N, CA and C atoms as an extended XYZ file, in Angstrom:
468
Properties=species:S:1:pos:R:3:atomname:S:1:resname:S:1:resid:I:1 pbc="F F F"
N       111.657      111.018       49.191 N   ALA     1
C       110.449      111.575       49.346 CA  ALA     1
C       109.371      110.418       49.448 C   ALA     1
N       108.602      110.436       50.470 N   ALA     2
C       107.520      109.435       50.730 CA  ALA     2
C       106.285      109.842       49.922 C   ALA     2
N       105.732      108.988       49.180 N   VAL     3
C       104.447      109.313       48.512 CA  VAL     3
C       103.356      108.498       49.360 C   VAL     3
N       102.262      109.123       49.661 N   THR     4
C       101.119      108.808       50.331 CA  THR     4
C       100.012      109.132       49.517 C   THR     4
N        99.203      107.912       49.233 N   ALA     5
C        98.017      108.011       48.448 CA  ALA     5
C        96.995      106.948       49.023 C   ALA     5
N        95.833      107.314       48.927 N   PRO     6
C        94.874      106.425       49.565 CA  PRO     6
C        94.788      105.151       48.546 C   PRO     6
N        94.880      103.979       49.148 N   LEU     7
C        94.684      102.765       48.465 CA  LEU     7
C        93.210      102.230       48.488 C   LEU     7
N        92.785      101.774       47.327 N   HIS     8
C        91.550      101.110       47.405 CA  HIS     8
C        91.696       99.689       47.886 C   HIS     8
N        91.131       99.258       48.817 N   THR     9
C        91.434       97.880       49.329 CA  THR     9
C        90.294       96.995       49.019 C   THR     9
N        90.494       95.703       48.627 N   GLU    10
C        89.600       94.772       48.320 CA  GLU    10
C        89.694       93.602       49.414 C   GLU    10
N        88.610       93.007       49.674 N   PRO    11
C        88.851       91.905       50.662 CA  PRO    11
C        89.745       90.711       50.226 C   PRO    11
N        89.714       90.482       48.939 N   ALA    12
C        90.502       89.480       48.444 CA  ALA    12
C        91.690       89.975       47.573 C   ALA    12
N        92.461       90.978       47.854 N   MET    13
C        93.636       91.402       47.244 CA  MET    13
C        94.664       90.301       47.199 C   MET    13
N        95.146       89.959       45.730 N   ASN    14
C        96.078       88.833       45.753 CA  ASN    14
C        97.392       89.416       45.896 C   ASN    14
N        98.440       88.562       45.951 N   GLY    15
C        99.965       88.922       46.075 CA  GLY    15
C       100.366       89.644       44.782 C   GLY    15
N        99.845       89.405       43.620 N   ALA    16
C       100.292       90.100       42.482 CA  ALA    16
C        99.857       91.483       42.405 C   ALA    16
N        98.748       91.750       42.978 N   LYS    17
C        98.335       93.238       43.083 CA  LYS    17
C        99.161       94.021       44.005 C   LYS    17
N        99.457       93.310       45.161 N   LEU    18
C       100.257       94.023       46.360 CA  LEU    18
C       101.651       94.160       45.691 C   LEU    18
N       102.342       93.376       44.969 N   ALA    19
C       103.544       93.442       44.247 CA  ALA    19
C       103.549       94.642       43.325 C   ALA    19
N       102.536       94.644       42.585 N   THR    20
C       102.329       95.785       41.578 CA  THR    20
C       102.315       97.179       42.190 C   THR    20
N       101.493       97.150       43.295 N   LEU    21
C       101.374       98.438       44.092 CA  LEU    21
C       102.672       98.724       44.802 C   LEU    21
N       103.464       97.803       45.213 N   ALA    22
C       104.707       98.044       45.831 CA  ALA    22
C       105.681       98.735       44.765 C   ALA    22
N       105.729       98.187       43.641 N   VAL    23
C       106.601       98.564       42.575 CA  VAL    23
C       106.252       99.907       42.131 C   VAL    23
N       104.918      100.344       41.922 N   LEU    24
C       104.294      101.532       41.672 CA  LEU    24
C       104.645      102.455       42.588 C   LEU    24
N       104.561      102.275       43.964 N   ALA    25
C       104.960      103.312       44.973 CA  ALA    25
C       106.384      103.517       44.957 C   ALA    25
N       107.225      102.604       44.794 N   GLY    26
C       108.721      102.757       44.499 CA  GLY    26
C       109.003      103.726       43.427 C   GLY    26
N       108.398      103.526       42.252 N   ILE    27
C       108.544      104.355       41.161 CA  ILE    27
C       108.105      105.825       41.368 C   ILE    27
N       106.957      105.930       42.021 N   LEU    28
C       106.420      107.212       42.257 CA  LEU    28
C       107.367      108.037       43.241 C   LEU    28
N       107.801      107.154       44.339 N   GLY    29
C       108.645      107.707       45.123 CA  GLY    29
C       110.061      108.383       44.630 C   GLY    29
N       110.669      107.514       43.682 N   ALA    30
C       111.751      107.790       42.971 CA  ALA    30
C       111.465      108.985       42.084 C   ALA    30
N       110.436      108.994       41.390 N   GLY    31
C       110.047      110.164       40.517 CA  GLY    31
C       109.756      111.391       41.412 C   GLY    31
N       109.093      111.308       42.528 N   GLY    32
C       108.821      112.413       43.502 CA  GLY    32
C       110.194      113.162       43.877 C   GLY    32
N       111.236      112.245       44.026 N   GLY    33
C       112.427      112.847       44.326 CA  GLY    33
C       113.165      113.559       43.253 C   GLY    33
N       112.914      113.093       42.070 N   TYR    34
C       113.503      113.628       40.940 CA  TYR    34
C       112.789      115.048       40.608 C   TYR    34
N       111.548      115.045       40.720 N   VAL    35
C       110.688      116.241       40.536 CA  VAL    35
C       111.205      117.366       41.613 C   VAL    35
N       111.189      116.958       42.860 N   ALA    36
C       111.566      117.864       43.953 CA  ALA    36
C       112.966      118.436       43.672 C   ALA    36
N       113.902      117.513       43.193 N   GLY    37
C       115.204      117.975       42.763 CA  GLY    37
C       115.379      119.017       41.657 C   GLY    37
N       114.381      118.976       40.684 N   THR    38
C       114.399      119.906       39.658 CA  THR    38
C       113.803      121.268       40.021 C   THR    38
N       113.268      121.331       41.256 N   LEU    39
C       112.791      122.738       41.527 CA  LEU    39
C       113.728      123.525       42.424 C   LEU    39
N       114.866      122.868       42.737 N   LEU    40
C       115.928      123.548       43.472 CA  LEU    40
C       116.677      124.730       42.587 C   LEU    40
N       117.134      125.850       43.331 N   PRO    41
C       117.752      126.764       42.517 CA  PRO    41
C       118.798      126.227       41.762 C   PRO    41
N       119.121      126.910       40.454 N   PRO    42
C       120.081      126.475       39.611 CA  PRO    42
C       121.530      126.513       40.165 C   PRO    42
N       122.352      125.669       39.888 N   SER    43
C       123.755      125.696       40.407 CA  SER    43
C       124.522      126.744       39.810 C   SER    43
N       125.465      127.296       40.478 N   PRO    44
C       126.280      128.431       39.983 CA  PRO    44
C       126.778      128.230       38.495 C   PRO    44
N       127.048      127.072       38.032 N   ASP    45
C       127.553      126.786       36.867 CA  ASP    45
C       126.523      127.147       35.721 C   ASP    45
N       125.164      126.773       36.066 N   THR    46
C       124.121      127.002       35.159 CA  THR    46
C       123.708      128.567       35.221 C   THR    46
N       123.838      129.115       36.303 N   ALA    47
C       123.448      130.420       36.520 CA  ALA    47
C       124.191      131.488       35.673 C   ALA    47
N       125.531      131.015       35.290 N   THR    48
C       126.345      131.998       34.327 CA  THR    48
C       126.293      131.821       33.008 C   THR    48
N       125.284      130.849       32.552 N   ALA    49
C       125.334      130.698       31.136 CA  ALA    49
C       125.185      131.904       30.276 C   ALA    49
N       125.865      131.988       29.140 N   ALA    50
C       125.905      133.344       28.340 CA  ALA    50
C       124.615      133.483       27.579 C   ALA    50
N       123.838      132.486       27.251 N   GLY    51
C       122.560      132.611       26.439 CA  GLY    51
C       121.344      132.711       27.320 C   GLY    51
N       120.130      133.040       26.726 N   PRO    52
C       118.919      133.097       27.423 CA  PRO    52
C       118.548      131.528       27.781 C   PRO    52
N       117.781      131.404       28.774 N   VAL    53
C       117.304      130.130       29.330 CA  VAL    53
C       116.002      129.917       28.523 C   VAL    53
N       115.824      128.777       27.912 N   LYS    54
C       114.701      128.406       27.244 CA  LYS    54
C       113.883      127.430       28.242 C   LYS    54
N       112.480      127.874       28.318 N   ALA    55
C       111.740      127.076       29.279 CA  ALA    55
C       110.284      126.833       28.500 C   ALA    55
N       109.885      125.552       28.664 N   ALA    56
C       108.522      125.193       27.864 CA  ALA    56
C       107.438      125.655       29.140 C   ALA    56
N       106.391      126.241       28.660 N   VAL    57
C       105.342      126.555       29.515 CA  VAL    57
C       104.307      125.292       29.270 C   VAL    57
N       103.766      124.756       30.243 N   ALA    58
C       102.775      123.797       30.395 CA  ALA    58
C       101.660      124.088       29.277 C   ALA    58
N       101.164      123.170       28.611 N   PRO    59
C       100.202      123.554       27.643 CA  PRO    59
C        98.941      124.290       28.168 C   PRO    59
N        98.489      125.255       27.409 N   LEU    60
C        97.354      125.964       27.834 CA  LEU    60
C        96.239      125.702       26.931 C   LEU    60
N        94.978      125.660       27.593 N   ILE    61
C        93.709      125.414       27.005 CA  ILE    61
C        92.745      126.769       27.256 C   ILE    61
N        92.419      127.312       26.259 N   VAL    62
C        91.498      128.450       26.357 CA  VAL    62
C        90.140      128.423       25.622 C   VAL    62
N        89.136      128.718       26.276 N   PRO    63
C        87.817      128.540       25.779 CA  PRO    63
C        87.591      129.640       24.746 C   PRO    63
N        86.800      129.498       23.649 N   ILE    64
C        86.394      130.409       22.711 CA  ILE    64
C        84.896      130.709       22.849 C   ILE    64
N        84.693      132.037       23.264 N   TRP    65
C        83.294      132.251       23.571 CA  TRP    65
C        82.532      133.235       22.422 C   TRP    65
N        81.353      132.753       22.147 N   GLN    66
C        80.597      133.430       21.097 CA  GLN    66
C        79.293      133.464       21.475 C   GLN    66
N        78.665      134.684       21.736 N   GLN    67
C        77.231      134.962       22.079 CA  GLN    67
C        76.886      134.062       23.317 C   GLN    67
N        77.880      134.185       24.360 N   GLY    68
C        77.454      133.469       25.751 CA  GLY    68
C        77.675      131.999       25.680 C   GLY    68
N        78.401      131.464       24.796 N   ARG    69
C        78.327      130.129       24.587 CA  ARG    69
C        79.893      129.686       24.131 C   ARG    69
N        80.224      128.687       24.713 N   ILE    70
C        81.654      128.187       24.371 CA  ILE    70
C        81.587      127.430       22.968 C   ILE    70
N        82.178      127.966       21.928 N   THR    71
C        82.086      127.379       20.517 CA  THR    71
C        83.422      126.543       20.320 C   THR    71
N        84.303      126.669       21.160 N   GLY    72
C        85.443      125.803       20.685 CA  GLY    72
C        86.673      126.208       21.872 C   GLY    72
N        87.705      125.488       21.726 N   PHE    73
C        88.908      125.683       22.557 CA  PHE    73
C        90.163      125.893       21.741 C   PHE    73
N        91.006      126.482       22.255 N   VAL    74
C        92.370      126.796       21.513 CA  VAL    74
C        93.304      126.201       22.544 C   VAL    74
N        94.116      125.358       22.079 N   ALA    75
C        95.189      124.550       22.906 CA  ALA    75
C        96.701      125.124       22.420 C   ALA    75
N        97.401      125.619       23.272 N   MET    76
C        98.583      126.247       22.938 CA  MET    76
C        99.742      125.600       23.782 C   MET    76
N       100.931      125.434       23.018 N   GLU    77
C       102.273      125.166       23.481 CA  GLU    77
C       103.171      126.156       23.352 C   GLU    77
N       103.753      126.785       24.476 N   LEU    78
C       104.588      127.841       24.363 CA  LEU    78
C       105.985      127.721       24.837 C   LEU    78
N       107.108      128.345       24.611 N   ALA    79
C       108.272      128.364       25.142 CA  ALA    79
C       108.622      129.904       25.277 C   ALA    79
N       109.270      130.085       26.522 N   VAL    80
C       109.801      131.403       26.817 CA  VAL    80
C       111.183      131.562       26.908 C   VAL    80
N       111.913      132.649       26.416 N   ASP    81
C       113.316      132.925       26.629 CA  ASP    81
C       113.463      133.676       27.830 C   ASP    81
N       114.222      133.477       28.880 N   LEU    82
C       114.388      134.034       30.197 CA  LEU    82
C       115.858      134.573       30.115 C   LEU    82
N       116.066      135.680       30.852 N   GLU    83
C       117.332      136.192       30.960 CA  GLU    83
C       118.237      135.123       31.427 C   GLU    83
N       119.688      135.277       31.018 N   PRO    84
C       120.552      134.235       31.502 CA  PRO    84
C       120.768      134.095       33.030 C   PRO    84
N       120.729      133.149       33.633 N   GLY    85
C       120.678      132.794       34.975 CA  GLY    85
C       119.401      132.837       35.757 C   GLY    85
N       118.270      133.031       34.898 N   SER    86
C       117.098      132.806       35.529 CA  SER    86
C       116.550      131.584       35.817 C   SER    86
N       115.701      131.454       36.968 N   ASP    87
C       115.268      130.147       37.379 CA  ASP    87
C       113.865      129.743       36.933 C   ASP    87
N       113.772      129.031       35.835 N   PRO    88
C       112.423      128.817       35.180 CA  PRO    88
C       111.370      128.245       36.412 C   PRO    88
N       111.898      127.353       37.304 N   GLY    89
C       111.017      126.799       38.219 CA  GLY    89
C       110.360      127.906       39.206 C   GLY    89
N       111.016      128.978       39.389 N   LEU    90
C       110.466      130.030       40.120 CA  LEU    90
C       109.567      131.089       39.250 C   LEU    90
N       109.881      131.130       37.855 N   LEU    91
C       109.214      132.209       37.140 CA  LEU    91
C       108.063      131.610       36.383 C   LEU    91
N       108.049      130.252       35.958 N   LEU    92
C       107.089      129.806       35.150 CA  LEU    92
C       105.637      129.735       35.766 C   LEU    92
N       105.422      129.548       37.007 N   PRO    93
C       104.237      129.596       37.506 CA  PRO    93
C       103.434      130.909       37.507 C   PRO    93
N       104.023      132.099       37.711 N   ALA    94
C       103.641      133.357       37.549 CA  ALA    94
C       103.456      133.629       36.102 C   ALA    94
N       104.262      133.164       35.251 N   ILE    95
C       104.031      133.373       33.693 CA  ILE    95
C       102.755      132.778       33.238 C   ILE    95
N       102.650      131.411       33.673 N   ARG    96
C       101.492      130.635       33.147 CA  ARG    96
C       100.199      131.220       33.654 C   ARG    96
N       100.246      131.615       34.963 N   ASP    97
C        98.956      132.335       35.452 CA  ASP    97
C        98.578      133.432       34.831 C   ASP    97
N        99.532      134.456       34.421 N   ARG    98
C        99.292      135.603       33.780 CA  ARG    98
C        98.887      135.300       32.330 C   ARG    98
N        99.521      134.390       31.731 N   LEU    99
C        99.328      133.953       30.229 CA  LEU    99
C        97.669      133.472       30.165 C   LEU    99
N        97.337      132.716       31.151 N   LEU   100
C        95.890      132.047       31.133 CA  LEU   100
C        94.977      133.255       31.450 C   LEU   100
N        95.299      134.234       32.379 N   GLY   101
C        94.394      135.249       32.656 CA  GLY   101
C        94.219      136.133       31.393 C   GLY   101
N        95.208      136.437       30.662 N   ASP   102
C        95.055      137.308       29.505 CA  ASP   102
C        94.421      136.597       28.348 C   ASP   102
N        94.727      135.292       28.259 N   LEU   103
C        94.132      134.554       27.252 CA  LEU   103
C        92.769      134.327       27.276 C   LEU   103
N        92.225      134.161       28.391 N   TYR   104
C        90.721      133.811       28.819 CA  TYR   104
C        90.048      135.127       28.530 C   TYR   104
N        90.681      136.246       28.922 N   GLU   105
C        90.092      137.582       28.671 CA  GLU   105
C        89.752      137.837       27.199 C   GLU   105
N        90.874      137.483       26.341 N   ILE   106
C        90.951      137.641       24.961 CA  ILE   106
C        89.939      136.769       24.346 C   ILE   106
N        89.847      135.524       24.886 N   GLY   107
C        88.876      134.523       24.470 CA  GLY   107
C        87.388      135.052       24.618 C   GLY   107
N        87.173      135.525       25.904 N   ALA   108
C        85.858      136.037       26.316 CA  ALA   108
C        85.342      137.256       25.431 C   ALA   108
N        86.344      138.045       25.000 N   GLN   109
C        86.083      139.172       24.093 CA  GLN   109
C        86.049      138.667       22.638 C   GLN   109
N        86.162      137.486       22.342 N   GLY   110
C        85.835      136.915       20.971 CA  GLY   110
C        87.137      137.048       20.245 C   GLY   110
N        88.320      137.310       20.771 N   GLY   111
C        89.563      137.509       20.074 CA  GLY   111
C        90.275      136.341       19.628 C   GLY   111
N        89.709      135.159       20.064 N   MET   112
C        90.355      133.755       19.806 CA  MET   112
C        89.589      133.104       18.789 C   MET   112
N        88.593      133.646       18.234 N   GLN   113
C        87.839      132.963       17.271 CA  GLN   113
C        88.560      132.837       15.985 C   GLN   113
N        88.154      131.725       15.165 N   PRO   114
C        88.976      131.454       14.037 CA  PRO   114
C        88.737      132.547       12.977 C   PRO   114
N        89.711      132.969       12.258 N   GLY   115
C        89.748      134.005       11.463 CA  GLY   115
C        89.892      135.518       12.162 C   GLY   115
N        89.897      135.514       13.405 N   ARG   116
C        90.036      136.822       14.128 CA  ARG   116
C        91.335      137.054       14.848 C   ARG   116
N        92.074      136.004       14.809 N   VAL   117
C        93.400      135.976       15.644 CA  VAL   117
C        94.483      136.587       14.665 C   VAL   117
N        95.031      137.689       15.198 N   ASP   118
C        96.302      138.197       14.362 CA  ASP   118
C        97.416      137.793       15.048 C   ASP   118
N        98.181      136.777       14.379 N   PRO   119
C        99.388      136.258       15.134 CA  PRO   119
C       100.525      137.266       15.732 C   PRO   119
N       100.685      138.376       14.955 N   ALA   120
C       101.746      139.342       15.436 CA  ALA   120
C       101.020      140.005       16.590 C   ALA   120
N        99.832      140.460       16.650 N   HIS   121
C        99.314      141.069       17.747 CA  HIS   121
C        99.096      140.135       18.974 C   HIS   121
N        98.817      138.883       18.679 N   LEU   122
C        98.821      137.991       19.803 CA  LEU   122
C       100.106      137.748       20.467 C   LEU   122
N       101.132      137.497       19.658 N   GLN   123
C       102.418      137.456       20.217 CA  GLN   123
C       102.913      138.580       20.933 C   GLN   123
N       102.549      139.818       20.483 N   ALA   124
C       102.889      140.992       21.266 CA  ALA   124
C       102.264      141.042       22.597 C   ALA   124
N       100.959      140.686       22.626 N   LEU   125
C       100.215      140.701       23.802 CA  LEU   125
C       100.757      139.552       24.853 C   LEU   125
N       101.289      138.457       24.337 N   LEU   126
C       101.775      137.410       25.203 CA  LEU   126
C       103.229      137.755       25.665 C   LEU   126
N       103.950      138.500       24.907 N   LEU   127
C       105.276      138.935       25.276 CA  LEU   127
C       105.067      140.066       26.394 C   LEU   127
N       104.286      140.970       26.247 N   HIS   128
C       103.898      141.947       27.269 CA  HIS   128
C       103.508      141.099       28.486 C   HIS   128
N       102.618      140.024       28.386 N   ALA   129
C       102.326      139.409       29.604 CA  ALA   129
C       103.290      138.715       30.364 C   ALA   129
N       104.284      138.122       29.721 N   ILE   130
C       105.347      137.484       30.317 CA  ILE   130
C       106.368      138.322       30.894 C   ILE   130
N       106.558      139.426       30.270 N   ALA   131
C       107.513      140.498       30.788 CA  ALA   131
C       107.041      140.970       31.965 C   ALA   131
N       105.708      141.198       32.121 N   ALA   132
C       105.168      141.652       33.480 CA  ALA   132
C       105.196      140.765       34.599 C   ALA   132
N       104.927      139.489       34.183 N   ALA   133
C       104.832      138.387       35.138 CA  ALA   133
C       106.182      137.917       35.695 C   ALA   133
N       107.217      138.233       34.860 N   SER   134
C       108.611      137.741       35.240 CA  SER   134
C       109.305      138.927       35.818 C   SER   134
N       108.832      140.186       35.946 N   GLY   135
C       109.674      141.057       36.400 CA  GLY   135
C       110.832      141.558       35.439 C   GLY   135
N       110.419      141.420       34.095 N   GLY   136
C       111.341      141.933       33.088 CA  GLY   136
C       112.359      140.759       32.667 C   GLY   136
N       112.206      139.694       33.319 N   GLN   137
C       113.247      138.625       33.080 CA  GLN   137
C       112.918      137.860       31.885 C   GLN   137
N       111.825      137.902       31.208 N   ALA   138
C       111.527      137.267       29.942 CA  ALA   138
C       111.942      138.132       28.741 C   ALA   138
N       112.465      137.477       27.835 N   ARG   139
C       113.081      138.171       26.520 CA  ARG   139
C       112.268      137.985       25.419 C   ARG   139
N       111.527      136.567       25.344 N   GLY   140
C       110.720      136.404       24.001 CA  GLY   140
C       109.917      135.290       24.347 C   GLY   140
N       108.921      134.926       23.369 N   ILE   141
C       107.981      133.948       23.499 CA  ILE   141
C       107.828      133.280       22.120 C   ILE   141
N       107.779      131.985       22.218 N   THR   142
C       107.475      131.275       20.873 CA  THR   142
C       106.300      130.361       21.049 C   THR   142
N       105.418      130.528       19.933 N   VAL   143
C       104.219      129.688       19.955 CA  VAL   143
C       104.679      128.434       19.183 C   VAL   143
N       104.668      127.288       19.877 N   ASN   144
C       105.174      126.055       19.198 CA  ASN   144
C       103.907      125.281       18.493 C   ASN   144
N       102.801      125.335       19.257 N   LYS   145
C       101.620      124.752       18.732 CA  LYS   145
C       100.405      125.711       18.951 C   LYS   145
N        99.573      125.722       18.227 N   LEU   146
C        98.152      126.492       18.247 CA  LEU   146
C        97.105      125.578       17.576 C   LEU   146
N        96.306      124.819       18.363 N   ILE   147
C        95.350      124.085       17.872 CA  ILE   147
C        93.878      124.470       18.277 C   ILE   147
N        93.065      124.387       17.191 N   LEU   148
C        91.611      124.833       17.357 CA  LEU   148
C        90.852      123.476       17.470 C   LEU   148
N        90.008      123.436       18.596 N   GLN   149
C        89.199      122.313       18.837 CA  GLN   149
C        87.698      122.902       18.848 C   GLN   149
N        86.748      122.696       17.844 N   GLU   150
C        85.452      123.076       17.737 CA  GLU   150
C        84.734      122.297       18.893 C   GLU   150
N        83.691      123.052       19.518 N   ASN   151
C        82.798      122.435       20.486 CA  ASN   151
C        81.540      122.014       19.672 C   ASN   151
N        81.333      120.674       19.593 N   ARG   152
C        80.153      120.184       18.888 CA  ARG   152
C        79.097      119.763       19.616 C   ARG   152
N        79.197      119.929       20.978 N   ARG   153
C        78.080      119.599       21.860 CA  ARG   153
C        77.121      120.752       21.876 C   ARG   153
N        75.886      120.343       21.801 N   GLN   154
C        74.753      121.416       21.851 CA  GLN   154
C        74.503      121.855       23.204 C   GLN   154
N        74.093      123.129       23.229 N   GLY   155
C        73.680      123.678       24.622 CA  GLY   155
C        74.673      123.991       25.685 C   GLY   155
N        76.113      124.025       25.187 N   THR   156
C        76.998      124.425       26.209 CA  THR   156
C        77.742      125.678       25.735 C   THR   156
């Protein structure tokens, strides 16, 4: 896979910079091939696995709203359990989009404010969201990290 990226050129670019750029382009090219290979459908051997497929959801960051102002953010790391033979590469984008939409709505209603989060209720909402987004192929969800970051900036 070829990687094309605009390069900043300088009038006096020396050989060391060119060599570094060539090595970097080679690494990115190899990495691009690896990433493209991971998005292929699962092989028949992995599709017949007996247990659920564990898949990590990319970290989610959700604003916390209070009186029309962002008072903080919640960062979450989640993992989902999918039906055996499910392809996380196909399901995770829809699951992530649904989770973000639902979490933003909860945050806008004040449901993500410190002291107001009911972990059992939140997990039930998240499980419902991933089941709907995956066409019923999601079995469970695990919250690995839940971090609160207060917004200390004034006027935002």
